PDB file of N, CA, C and O in Angstrom, chain B, residues numbered from 101:
ATOM      1  N   UNK B 101      13.096  36.752  17.505  1.00  0.00           N
ATOM      2  CA  UNK B 101      12.993  36.413  15.514  1.00  0.00           C
ATOM      3  C   UNK B 101      11.841  35.475  15.651  1.00  0.00           C
ATOM      4  O   UNK B 101      11.620  34.372  16.150  1.00  0.00           O
ATOM      5  N   UNK B 102      11.183  36.435  14.965  1.00  0.00           N
ATOM      6  CA  UNK B 102      10.039  35.964  14.679  1.00  0.00           C
ATOM      7  C   UNK B 102      10.446  35.034  13.191  1.00  0.00           C
ATOM      8  O   UNK B 102      11.094  35.539  12.275  1.00  0.00           O
ATOM      9  N   UNK B 103      10.087  34.041  13.177  1.00  0.00           N
ATOM     10  CA  UNK B 103      10.268  32.669  12.005  1.00  0.00           C
ATOM     11  C   UNK B 103       9.384  33.353  10.786  1.00  0.00           C
ATOM     12  O   UNK B 103       8.305  33.946  10.793  1.00  0.00           O
ATOM     13  N   UNK B 104      10.024  33.118  10.067  1.00  0.00           N
ATOM     14  CA  UNK B 104       9.484  33.845   8.148  1.00  0.00           C
ATOM     15  C   UNK B 104       8.770  32.675   7.812  1.00  0.00           C
ATOM     16  O   UNK B 104       9.052  31.478   7.751  1.00  0.00           O
ATOM     17  N   UNK B 105       7.503  33.539   7.560  1.00  0.00           N
ATOM     18  CA  UNK B 105       6.394  32.810   7.075  1.00  0.00           C
ATOM     19  C   UNK B 105       6.710  31.533   5.715  1.00  0.00           C
ATOM     20  O   UNK B 105       5.911  31.919   4.862  1.00  0.00           O
ATOM     21  N   UNK B 106       7.094  30.863   5.393  1.00  0.00           N
ATOM     22  CA  UNK B 106       7.296  29.773   4.476  1.00  0.00           C
ATOM     23  C   UNK B 106       6.258  30.426   3.212  1.00  0.00           C
ATOM     24  O   UNK B 106       5.072  30.752   3.271  1.00  0.00           O
ATOM     25  N   UNK B 107       6.930  30.453   2.424  1.00  0.00           N
ATOM     26  CA  UNK B 107       6.120  30.226   0.851  1.00  0.00           C
ATOM     27  C   UNK B 107       5.607  29.537   0.300  1.00  0.00           C
ATOM     28  O   UNK B 107       6.444  28.635   0.346  1.00  0.00           O
ATOM     29  N   UNK B 108       4.684  29.077  -0.363  1.00  0.00           N
ATOM     30  CA  UNK B 108       4.111  28.087  -1.406  1.00  0.00           C
ATOM     31  C   UNK B 108       4.319  28.108  -2.699  1.00  0.00           C
ATOM     32  O   UNK B 108       3.664  28.495  -3.666  1.00  0.00           O
ATOM     33  N   UNK B 109       5.815  27.403  -2.477  1.00  0.00           N
ATOM     34  CA  UNK B 109       5.741  27.384  -3.987  1.00  0.00           C
ATOM     35  C   UNK B 109       5.348  25.929  -5.018  1.00  0.00           C
ATOM     36  O   UNK B 109       5.284  24.746  -4.683  1.00  0.00           O
ATOM     37  N   UNK B 110       5.155  26.501  -6.209  1.00  0.00           N
ATOM     38  CA  UNK B 110       4.681  24.996  -6.761  1.00  0.00           C
ATOM     39  C   UNK B 110       5.607  24.906  -7.742  1.00  0.00           C
ATOM     40  O   UNK B 110       6.008  25.823  -8.459  1.00  0.00           O
ATOM     41  N   UNK B 111       6.002  23.533  -7.753  1.00  0.00           N
ATOM     42  CA  UNK B 111       6.853  22.706  -8.197  1.00  0.00           C
ATOM     43  C   UNK B 111       7.041  22.470  -9.648  1.00  0.00           C
ATOM     44  O   UNK B 111       5.999  22.449 -10.304  1.00  0.00           O
ATOM     45  N   UNK B 112       7.892  22.331 -10.135  1.00  0.00           N
ATOM     46  CA  UNK B 112       8.395  22.382 -11.369  1.00  0.00           C
ATOM     47  C   UNK B 112       8.103  21.095 -12.092  1.00  0.00           C
ATOM     48  O   UNK B 112       8.595  20.094 -11.572  1.00  0.00           O
ATOM     49  N   UNK B 113       7.446  20.938 -13.112  1.00  0.00           N
ATOM     50  CA  UNK B 113       6.639  20.293 -13.650  1.00  0.00           C
ATOM     51  C   UNK B 113       6.508  20.390 -15.380  1.00  0.00           C
ATOM     52  O   UNK B 113       6.674  21.320 -16.170  1.00  0.00           O
ATOM     53  N   UNK B 114       6.110  18.882 -15.548  1.00  0.00           N
ATOM     54  CA  UNK B 114       6.760  18.802 -17.422  1.00  0.00           C
ATOM     55  C   UNK B 114       5.778  19.824 -18.147  1.00  0.00           C
ATOM     56  O   UNK B 114       4.751  19.625 -17.498  1.00  0.00           O
ATOM     57  N   UNK B 115       5.523  20.598 -18.898  1.00  0.00           N
ATOM     58  CA  UNK B 115       4.297  21.138 -19.145  1.00  0.00           C
ATOM     59  C   UNK B 115       3.375  21.193 -19.231  1.00  0.00           C
ATOM     60  O   UNK B 115       2.691  22.182 -18.965  1.00  0.00           O
ATOM     61  N   UNK B 116       2.898  19.874 -19.745  1.00  0.00           N
ATOM     62  CA  UNK B 116       1.953  19.189 -20.315  1.00  0.00           C
ATOM     63  C   UNK B 116       0.638  18.658 -19.116  1.00  0.00           C
ATOM     64  O   UNK B 116      -0.508  18.251 -19.303  1.00  0.00           O
ATOM     65  N   UNK B 117       1.901  19.028 -17.163  1.00  0.00           N
ATOM     66  CA  UNK B 117       1.161  18.752 -16.809  1.00  0.00           C
ATOM     67  C   UNK B 117       1.581  19.964 -15.359  1.00  0.00           C
ATOM     68  O   UNK B 117       1.942  19.735 -14.204  1.00  0.00           O
ATOM     69  N   UNK B 118       1.336  21.190 -16.068  1.00  0.00           N
ATOM     70  CA  UNK B 118       0.787  22.193 -15.468  1.00  0.00           C
ATOM     71  C   UNK B 118      -0.297  22.516 -15.055  1.00  0.00           C
ATOM     72  O   UNK B 118      -1.290  22.206 -15.714  1.00  0.00           O
ATOM     73  N   UNK B 119      -0.418  23.197 -13.910  1.00  0.00           N
ATOM     74  CA  UNK B 119      -2.051  22.998 -13.100  1.00  0.00           C
ATOM     75  C   UNK B 119      -2.037  21.398 -12.161  1.00  0.00           C
ATOM     76  O   UNK B 119      -2.967  20.939 -11.498  1.00  0.00           O
ATOM     77  N   UNK B 120      -0.952  20.921 -12.338  1.00  0.00           N
ATOM     78  CA  UNK B 120      -1.166  19.415 -10.813  1.00  0.00           C
ATOM     79  C   UNK B 120      -1.096  19.701  -9.955  1.00  0.00           C
ATOM     80  O   UNK B 120      -0.051  20.252  -9.610  1.00  0.00           O
ATOM     81  N   UNK B 121      -2.152  19.522  -9.036  1.00  0.00           N
ATOM     82  CA  UNK B 121      -1.948  19.944  -7.872  1.00  0.00           C
ATOM     83  C   UNK B 121      -2.325  18.389  -7.250  1.00  0.00           C
ATOM     84  O   UNK B 121      -2.891  17.626  -8.033  1.00  0.00           O
ATOM     85  N   UNK B 122      -1.988  17.837  -5.685  1.00  0.00           N
ATOM     86  CA  UNK B 122      -2.837  16.365  -5.160  1.00  0.00           C
ATOM     87  C   UNK B 122      -2.844  16.974  -3.829  1.00  0.00           C
ATOM     88  O   UNK B 122      -2.289  18.066  -3.706  1.00  0.00           O
ATOM     89  N   UNK B 123      -3.340  16.475  -2.915  1.00  0.00           N
ATOM     90  CA  UNK B 123      -3.760  16.376  -1.623  1.00  0.00           C
ATOM     91  C   UNK B 123      -4.107  15.550  -1.132  1.00  0.00           C
ATOM     92  O   UNK B 123      -4.746  14.693  -1.742  1.00  0.00           O
ATOM     93  N   UNK B 124      -3.774  15.424   0.485  1.00  0.00           N
ATOM     94  CA  UNK B 124      -4.760  14.378   1.290  1.00  0.00           C
ATOM     95  C   UNK B 124      -5.294  14.857   2.283  1.00  0.00           C
ATOM     96  O   UNK B 124      -4.880  15.517   3.236  1.00  0.00           O
ATOM     97  N   UNK B 125      -6.477  14.380   1.912  1.00  0.00           N
ATOM     98  CA  UNK B 125      -7.331  14.878   3.427  1.00  0.00           C
ATOM     99  C   UNK B 125      -7.347  14.490   4.510  1.00  0.00           C
ATOM    100  O   UNK B 125      -6.370  13.796   4.793  1.00  0.00           O
ATOM    101  N   UNK B 126      -8.437  14.714   5.690  1.00  0.00           N
ATOM    102  CA  UNK B 126      -8.025  13.824   7.121  1.00  0.00           C
ATOM    103  C   UNK B 126      -8.622  13.233   6.312  1.00  0.00           C
ATOM    104  O   UNK B 126      -8.547  13.689   5.171  1.00  0.00           O
ATOM    105  N   UNK B 127      -9.331  12.183   6.495  1.00  0.00           N
ATOM    106  CA  UNK B 127      -9.723  10.462   5.449  1.00  0.00           C
ATOM    107  C   UNK B 127      -8.800   9.519   5.222  1.00  0.00           C
ATOM    108  O   UNK B 127      -8.893   8.300   5.371  1.00  0.00           O
ATOM    109  N   UNK B 128      -7.507  10.459   4.687  1.00  0.00           N
ATOM    110  CA  UNK B 128      -6.235   9.805   3.963  1.00  0.00           C
ATOM    111  C   UNK B 128      -6.751   9.470   2.369  1.00  0.00           C
ATOM    112  O   UNK B 128      -6.373   8.568   1.622  1.00  0.00           O
ATOM    113  N   UNK B 129      -7.524  10.294   2.192  1.00  0.00           N
ATOM    114  CA  UNK B 129      -8.282  10.013   0.379  1.00  0.00           C
ATOM    115  C   UNK B 129      -7.368  10.712  -0.167  1.00  0.00           C
ATOM    116  O   UNK B 129      -6.851  11.619   0.486  1.00  0.00           O
ATOM    117  N   UNK B 130      -6.933  10.426  -1.590  1.00  0.00           N
ATOM    118  CA  UNK B 130      -5.975  11.626  -2.531  1.00  0.00           C
ATOM    119  C   UNK B 130      -7.011  12.053  -3.151  1.00  0.00           C
ATOM    120  O   UNK B 130      -7.954  11.340  -3.495  1.00  0.00           O
ATOM    121  N   UNK B 131      -6.915  13.174  -3.325  1.00  0.00           N
ATOM    122  CA  UNK B 131      -7.439  14.011  -4.127  1.00  0.00           C
ATOM    123  C   UNK B 131      -6.710  14.941  -5.290  1.00  0.00           C
ATOM    124  O   UNK B 131      -5.955  15.776  -4.792  1.00  0.00           O
ATOM    125  N   UNK B 132      -6.759  14.959  -6.306  1.00  0.00           N
ATOM    126  CA  UNK B 132      -6.296  15.442  -7.951  1.00  0.00           C
ATOM    127  C   UNK B 132      -6.460  16.169  -8.201  1.00  0.00           C
ATOM    128  O   UNK B 132      -7.665  16.203  -7.950  1.00  0.00           O
ATOM    129  N   UNK B 133      -6.146  17.423  -8.764  1.00  0.00           N
ATOM    130  CA  UNK B 133      -7.027  18.128  -9.978  1.00  0.00           C
ATOM    131  C   UNK B 133      -7.012  17.607 -11.369  1.00  0.00           C
ATOM    132  O   UNK B 133      -7.996  17.974 -12.011  1.00  0.00           O
ATOM    133  N   UNK B 134      -6.117  16.806 -12.060  1.00  0.00           N
ATOM    134  CA  UNK B 134      -6.581  16.037 -12.805  1.00  0.00           C
ATOM    135  C   UNK B 134      -7.378  14.668 -12.466  1.00  0.00           C
ATOM    136  O   UNK B 134      -7.769  14.353 -11.342  1.00  0.00           O
ATOM    137  N   UNK B 135      -7.546  13.893 -13.687  1.00  0.00           N
ATOM    138  CA  UNK B 135      -8.655  12.307 -13.730  1.00  0.00           C
ATOM    139  C   UNK B 135      -7.174  11.834 -13.669  1.00  0.00           C
ATOM    140  O   UNK B 135      -6.011  12.237 -13.702  1.00  0.00           O
ATOM    141  N   UNK B 136      -8.022  10.623 -13.551  1.00  0.00           N
ATOM    142  CA  UNK B 136      -6.995   9.224 -13.284  1.00  0.00           C
ATOM    143  C   UNK B 136      -6.312   9.515 -14.923  1.00  0.00           C
ATOM    144  O   UNK B 136      -5.108   9.699 -15.098  1.00  0.00           O
ATOM    145  N   UNK B 137      -7.433   9.513 -16.141  1.00  0.00           N
ATOM    146  CA  UNK B 137      -7.067   8.883 -16.841  1.00  0.00           C
ATOM    147  C   UNK B 137      -6.200   9.973 -18.055  1.00  0.00           C
ATOM    148  O   UNK B 137      -5.795   9.579 -19.149  1.00  0.00           O
ATOM    149  N   UNK B 138      -6.050  11.527 -17.470  1.00  0.00           N
ATOM    150  CA  UNK B 138      -4.978  12.354 -17.860  1.00  0.00           C
ATOM    151  C   UNK B 138      -4.306  11.522 -17.396  1.00  0.00           C
ATOM    152  O   UNK B 138      -4.288  10.500 -18.082  1.00  0.00           O
ATOM    153  N   UNK B 139      -3.316  11.466 -15.891  1.00  0.00           N
ATOM    154  CA  UNK B 139      -2.296  11.192 -15.773  1.00  0.00           C
ATOM    155  C   UNK B 139      -2.084   9.827 -16.117  1.00  0.00           C
ATOM    156  O   UNK B 139      -0.874   9.738 -16.327  1.00  0.00           O
ATOM    157  N   UNK B 140      -2.666   8.616 -16.300  1.00  0.00           N
ATOM    158  CA  UNK B 140      -2.089   7.382 -17.337  1.00  0.00           C
ATOM    159  C   UNK B 140      -1.322   7.728 -18.159  1.00  0.00           C
ATOM    160  O   UNK B 140      -0.096   7.619 -18.167  1.00  0.00           O
ATOM    161  N   UNK B 141      -2.627   8.565 -19.570  1.00  0.00           N
ATOM    162  CA  UNK B 141      -2.423   9.234 -20.351  1.00  0.00           C
ATOM    163  C   UNK B 141      -1.014   9.993 -20.963  1.00  0.00           C
ATOM    164  O   UNK B 141      -0.642  10.223 -22.114  1.00  0.00           O
ATOM    165  N   UNK B 142      -0.478  10.238 -19.760  1.00  0.00           N
ATOM    166  CA  UNK B 142       0.926  11.069 -19.896  1.00  0.00           C
ATOM    167  C   UNK B 142       1.319  10.211 -19.616  1.00  0.00           C
ATOM    168  O   UNK B 142       1.145   9.599 -20.670  1.00  0.00           O
ATOM    169  N   UNK B 143       2.126   9.018 -18.512  1.00  0.00           N
ATOM    170  CA  UNK B 143       2.831   8.430 -18.587  1.00  0.00           C
ATOM    171  C   UNK B 143       2.219   7.839 -19.308  1.00  0.00           C
ATOM    172  O   UNK B 143       3.100   6.981 -19.368  1.00  0.00           O
ATOM    173  N   UNK B 144       1.290   7.366 -20.130  1.00  0.00           N
ATOM    174  CA  UNK B 144       1.828   5.791 -21.586  1.00  0.00           C
ATOM    175  C   UNK B 144       2.989   6.544 -22.527  1.00  0.00           C
ATOM    176  O   UNK B 144       3.909   6.034 -23.166  1.00  0.00           O
ATOM    177  N   UNK B 145       2.746   7.428 -22.431  1.00  0.00           N
ATOM    178  CA  UNK B 145       2.977   8.794 -23.672  1.00  0.00           C
ATOM    179  C   UNK B 145       4.497   8.860 -23.333  1.00  0.00           C
ATOM    180  O   UNK B 145       5.319   8.643 -24.223  1.00  0.00           O
ATOM    181  N   UNK B 146       4.911   9.177 -21.975  1.00  0.00           N
ATOM    182  CA  UNK B 146       6.578   9.801 -21.748  1.00  0.00           C
ATOM    183  C   UNK B 146       7.198   8.735 -21.002  1.00  0.00           C
ATOM    184  O   UNK B 146       8.381   9.014 -20.809  1.00  0.00           O
ATOM    185  N   UNK B 147       6.752   7.222 -20.326  1.00  0.00           N
ATOM    186  CA  UNK B 147       6.836   6.811 -19.187  1.00  0.00           C
ATOM    187  C   UNK B 147       6.902   5.051 -20.026  1.00  0.00           C
ATOM    188  O   UNK B 147       5.999   4.300 -20.392  1.00  0.00           O
ATOM    189  N   UNK B 148       8.916   4.893 -20.084  1.00  0.00           N
ATOM    190  CA  UNK B 148       8.548   3.248 -20.310  1.00  0.00           C
ATOM    191  C   UNK B 148       8.414   2.521 -19.572  1.00  0.00           C
ATOM    192  O   UNK B 148       9.045   2.338 -18.531  1.00  0.00           O
ATOM    193  N   UNK B 149       7.013   1.638 -20.277  1.00  0.00           N
ATOM    194  CA  UNK B 149       7.475   0.489 -18.575  1.00  0.00           C
ATOM    195  C   UNK B 149       8.308  -0.442 -18.765  1.00  0.00           C
ATOM    196  O   UNK B 149       8.472  -0.868 -19.909  1.00  0.00           O
ATOM    197  N   UNK B 150       9.217  -1.112 -17.391  1.00  0.00           N
ATOM    198  CA  UNK B 150      10.506  -0.857 -17.509  1.00  0.00           C
ATOM    199  C   UNK B 150      10.198  -3.184 -17.768  1.00  0.00           C
ATOM    200  O   UNK B 150      11.008  -4.033 -18.139  1.00  0.00           O
ATOM    201  N   UNK B 151       8.932  -3.303 -17.407  1.00  0.00           N
ATOM    202  CA  UNK B 151       8.451  -4.947 -16.884  1.00  0.00           C
ATOM    203  C   UNK B 151       8.157  -5.786 -18.449  1.00  0.00           C
ATOM    204  O   UNK B 151       8.066  -6.960 -18.808  1.00  0.00           O
ATOM    205  N   UNK B 152       8.077  -4.440 -19.100  1.00  0.00           N
ATOM    206  CA  UNK B 152       7.458  -5.241 -20.531  1.00  0.00           C
ATOM    207  C   UNK B 152       8.708  -4.187 -21.396  1.00  0.00           C
ATOM    208  O   UNK B 152       8.246  -3.341 -22.163  1.00  0.00           O
ATOM    209  N   UNK B 153      10.033  -4.263 -21.264  1.00  0.00           N
ATOM    210  CA  UNK B 153      10.822  -3.816 -21.831  1.00  0.00           C
ATOM    211  C   UNK B 153      11.148  -4.624 -23.088  1.00  0.00           C
ATOM    212  O   UNK B 153      10.785  -4.412 -24.245  1.00  0.00           O
ATOM    213  N   UNK B 154      11.926  -5.611 -22.591  1.00  0.00           N
ATOM    214  CA  UNK B 154      12.153  -7.084 -23.390  1.00  0.00           C
ATOM    215  C   UNK B 154      11.273  -8.411 -23.616  1.00  0.00           C
ATOM    216  O   UNK B 154      11.653  -9.577 -23.730  1.00  0.00           O
ATOM    217  N   UNK B 155       9.789  -7.787 -23.650  1.00  0.00           N
ATOM    218  CA  UNK B 155       9.129  -8.466 -23.957  1.00  0.00           C
ATOM    219  C   UNK B 155       9.273  -8.857 -25.177  1.00  0.00           C
ATOM    220  O   UNK B 155       9.882  -7.836 -25.495  1.00  0.00           O
ATOM    221  N   UNK B 156       9.223  -9.834 -26.769  1.00  0.00           N
ATOM    222  CA  UNK B 156       9.007  -9.855 -27.613  1.00  0.00           C
ATOM    223  C   UNK B 156       7.293 -10.182 -28.130  1.00  0.00           C
ATOM    224  O   UNK B 156       6.940 -10.237 -29.308  1.00  0.00           O
ATOM    225  N   UNK B 157       6.643 -10.318 -27.271  1.00  0.00           N
ATOM    226  CA  UNK B 157       5.266 -10.594 -27.169  1.00  0.00           C
ATOM    227  C   UNK B 157       4.219  -9.183 -27.403  1.00  0.00           C
ATOM    228  O   UNK B 157       3.023  -9.123 -27.688  1.00  0.00           O
ATOM    229  N   UNK B 158       4.835  -8.535 -27.249  1.00  0.00           N
ATOM    230  CA  UNK B 158       4.191  -7.159 -27.464  1.00  0.00           C
ATOM    231  C   UNK B 158       4.680  -6.249 -28.874  1.00  0.00           C
ATOM    232  O   UNK B 158       5.571  -5.401 -28.844  1.00  0.00           O
ATOM    233  N   UNK B 159       4.489  -6.340 -29.169  1.00  0.00           N
ATOM    234  CA  UNK B 159       4.769  -5.164 -30.460  1.00  0.00           C
ATOM    235  C   UNK B 159       4.593  -3.641 -30.398  1.00  0.00           C
ATOM    236  O   UNK B 159       5.265  -2.618 -30.527  1.00  0.00           O
ATOM    237  N   UNK B 160       3.116  -4.094 -30.088  1.00  0.00           N
ATOM    238  CA  UNK B 160       2.739  -2.537 -29.929  1.00  0.00           C
ATOM    239  C   UNK B 160       2.637  -1.701 -28.586  1.00  0.00           C
ATOM    240  O   UNK B 160       1.743  -0.936 -28.226  1.00  0.00           O
ATOM    241  N   UNK B 161       3.689  -2.027 -28.018  1.00  0.00           N
ATOM    242  CA  UNK B 161       4.097  -1.303 -26.486  1.00  0.00           C
ATOM    243  C   UNK B 161       5.660  -0.761 -27.627  1.00  0.00           C
ATOM    244  O   UNK B 161       6.411  -1.460 -28.308  1.00  0.00           O
ATOM    245  N   UNK B 162       5.623   1.128 -27.334  1.00  0.00           N
ATOM    246  CA  UNK B 162       7.012   1.274 -27.991  1.00  0.00           C
ATOM    247  C   UNK B 162       7.635   1.320 -26.804  1.00  0.00           C
ATOM    248  O   UNK B 162       7.423   1.447 -25.598  1.00  0.00           O
ATOM    249  N   UNK B 163       8.939   1.088 -28.025  1.00  0.00           N
ATOM    250  CA  UNK B 163      10.326   1.518 -27.408  1.00  0.00           C
ATOM    251  C   UNK B 163      10.737   2.848 -26.916  1.00  0.00           C
ATOM    252  O   UNK B 163      10.061   3.864 -27.077  1.00  0.00           O
ATOM    253  N   UNK B 164      12.153   2.788 -26.161  1.00  0.00           N
ATOM    254  CA  UNK B 164      12.761   3.765 -26.934  1.00  0.00           C
ATOM    255  C   UNK B 164      13.038   4.470 -27.990  1.00  0.00           C
ATOM    256  O   UNK B 164      12.959   5.687 -28.164  1.00  0.00           O
ATOM    257  N   UNK B 165      13.585   3.077 -29.147  1.00  0.00           N
ATOM    258  CA  UNK B 165      14.090   3.846 -30.060  1.00  0.00           C
ATOM    259  C   UNK B 165      12.344   3.813 -31.150  1.00  0.00           C
ATOM    260  O   UNK B 165      11.725   4.597 -31.869  1.00  0.00           O
ATOM    261  N   UNK B 166      12.285   3.252 -30.952  1.00  0.00           N
ATOM    262  CA  UNK B 166      10.477   3.549 -31.735  1.00  0.00           C
ATOM    263  C   UNK B 166      10.233   5.074 -30.759  1.00  0.00           C
ATOM    264  O   UNK B 166      10.245   5.724 -31.804  1.00  0.00           O
ATOM    265  N   UNK B 167      10.068   5.945 -29.894  1.00  0.00           N
ATOM    266  CA  UNK B 167       9.426   6.549 -29.498  1.00  0.00           C
ATOM    267  C   UNK B 167      10.738   8.207 -29.752  1.00  0.00           C
ATOM    268  O   UNK B 167      10.370   9.363 -29.549  1.00  0.00           O
ATOM    269  N   UNK B 168      12.123   7.831 -30.194  1.00  0.00           N
ATOM    270  CA  UNK B 168      12.254   8.889 -30.995  1.00  0.00           C
ATOM    271  C   UNK B 168      12.287   8.594 -32.148  1.00  0.00           C
ATOM    272  O   UNK B 168      12.405   9.700 -32.675  1.00  0.00           O
ATOM    273  N   UNK B 169      12.259   7.596 -33.240  1.00  0.00           N
ATOM    274  CA  UNK B 169      11.330   8.013 -34.303  1.00  0.00           C
ATOM    275  C   UNK B 169      12.291   7.080 -35.247  1.00  0.00           C
ATOM    276  O   UNK B 169      12.292   6.996 -36.475  1.00  0.00           O
ATOM    277  N   UNK B 170      13.030   6.472 -34.380  1.00  0.00           N
ATOM    278  CA  UNK B 170      13.984   5.910 -35.107  1.00  0.00           C
ATOM    279  C   UNK B 170      12.794   4.262 -35.212  1.00  0.00           C
ATOM    280  O   UNK B 170      11.676   4.219 -34.699  1.00  0.00           O
ATOM    281  N   UNK B 171      13.309   3.345 -35.830  1.00  0.00           N
ATOM    282  CA  UNK B 171      12.717   1.950 -35.757  1.00  0.00           C
ATOM    283  C   UNK B 171      14.220   0.636 -35.416  1.00  0.00           C
ATOM    284  O   UNK B 171      15.447   0.696 -35.339  1.00  0.00           O
ATOM    285  N   UNK B 172      13.006  -0.571 -35.286  1.00  0.00           N
ATOM    286  CA  UNK B 172      14.472  -1.211 -35.233  1.00  0.00           C
ATOM    287  C   UNK B 172      15.717  -1.790 -36.050  1.00  0.00           C
ATOM    288  O   UNK B 172      16.777  -2.270 -35.650  1.00  0.00           O
ATOM    289  N   UNK B 173      15.260  -1.596 -37.220  1.00  0.00           N
ATOM    290  CA  UNK B 173      16.058  -1.905 -38.440  1.00  0.00           C
ATOM    291  C   UNK B 173      17.336  -0.694 -38.699  1.00  0.00           C
ATOM    292  O   UNK B 173      18.143  -0.723 -39.628  1.00  0.00           O
ATOM    293  N   UNK B 174      17.261   0.372 -37.588  1.00  0.00           N
ATOM    294  CA  UNK B 174      18.191   1.111 -38.172  1.00  0.00           C
ATOM    295  C   UNK B 174      19.666   0.873 -36.918  1.00  0.00           C
ATOM    296  O   UNK B 174      20.746   1.425 -37.124  1.00  0.00           O
TER     297      UNK B 174
END
């Protein structure tokens, strides 16, 4: 019995990352369909940095409460 050819499915991604593709060439270089700046902008907007979460000296870093539209006084 012959093997079925594998379908190439696109992974489920966030709507802001539609069309994002990554590949590694034969030299081990990573290439992407998005620029590093666009990926970093997405990560800064959507992912909380655990290392900076409890620091008091960094007021301009959004916390989970501030991201959801709440303030610290609530």
